N, C-alpha and C positions, 0 to 999 in steps of 0.2 A: 526413587521414582515409583509411583504407583502403577501397577500393571493394569491394562485395560481388560475389562471383562469380555471374553470372546463370544459369550452366548448372545445370540440375536434377540433383540427386544422389538416387540411390535410397535409400529408407528401409530401414534394417535395425535390429534391436535393438541392435547394437553402436554405432550412431550416437547412441543415447540416453546412452551412457556415455563417449563421447569428449568432447573439450573443447567446451564450449558456444560456439555462435556468438552474436553480438550481446551480448557480456558487459556492455558499458557500458550498453546500453539496458535489459537485465534488472536491472542494479544500480540504475539510476535508478528503475525501476518498483518494485523491492522497498523502496528507501529511502523513496519517497513513500508507499507503502502502509503502511510502519511509522509514518510521521508521521501518516497518517490514523487508524491505530489509537490512537496516542498522543492525538491531539486528541479522538477519540471517548471515550476513557477520562477525559480532563480534563472534558469536557462532562457526562458521566454522573455525575461526582463532585460537581458543583456543588450547593451548599447554597442553598435558598431559591428555586431555579429548577428546573423540571422539563424536562430535555431528553430526547428519545427517539431511538432509532436509527431513521433514516428508511428504511433498506433493510429491507423486511418479512422477508426470509429471515434476514438477520443479526439482526434484532429477535427472531425466533422462537428462534434459537439462544441469544441473550442471555436471553430469558425462561425457556427450558427448561434451559439448562446454565450460566447465569451468564456472567461475563466470560471465563472460560476457554473456554467453548464458542464465544463470539463470536470469540476469538482464533484458535481452530482453524478456524472457518469462513472468516474473512477470509484467513488465510494459506493455507488450502486452495485458495481461489480464486486467490490470487497464484501458487501452484504450478501450478495448472491452466493459467493464461494463459501462464506460462513454458514449460511442456511443449508446449502447442499451438504456441507460437512456434518452439520447437526442431524440431518436426515440419514446420511450414510452411517454415522457412528452407531445408530441403533441396531444395524444389522452387521456391519463390517467395521468395527472400531479401528483396526489397524489400517484399513484403506483410507478412512477419514483422516487419521493422523498423517499418513503419507501424503494425502491431498494437501493438507494445510502446510506441512513442512516443505513439500515440493513447490507450492505456490510462493511460500516465503523465500525459498532459494531463488526462484526465477525473478521475483521482484527485487531481491537483494542484488542480483546481477545487473538489473536495470539501473539501480541506484549507483552502483559502482561505475557503470558505463557513463552515466550522467555526470558523475563527479569527475571522471577522466576527461570528458568533453569540456567541462568547465575549466579544468586545469590547463588543457591544451589550447583551447580556442577562446575562452571567455575571460572575464574579469573577476578574479576571486574576491576582490574588494566588494563586488556587488553582493556577495554572500553576507558579509558583515553589515552592509547597508540594509538588507532585508531583515536581518535579525534585529538591528537597532530600531528600525521602523516598527517592528513587532513588540518592542519594549524589552527585549532581552539585553541585559547589561553586558557589554563587551569591554573587557579590560585589556589594555596593551601589555604584551609580554616583552620584557627587555631581553 
């Protein structure tokens, strides 16, 4: 694993458009955030059980603008965290790495909690229905 250069670098607007630092950390954060959005979608689609968005700001976007508004809000927050990390990494690389890894850990906890809710109160078959509608081939395992 490559060590991060601890020497601070000045922030310029050009640095925002150069190659991103901490690409693996950002990729993990974005993927886990996409999984969070997917699990939220699966839970909100449940028939016979009423799940709600527990984040009040995301819930407001969902109520006012529907699923599309919630997607924009959630990925707007993901973009904001990534931009902040890219600004911080210029002066404090380890802090930026901890920020992204911490955010990934928090969102992973939310995904695990969502999956536990689905197993306990929901219809797991709905998960395969969503995947099938998205064109993901689901094979039965004997």
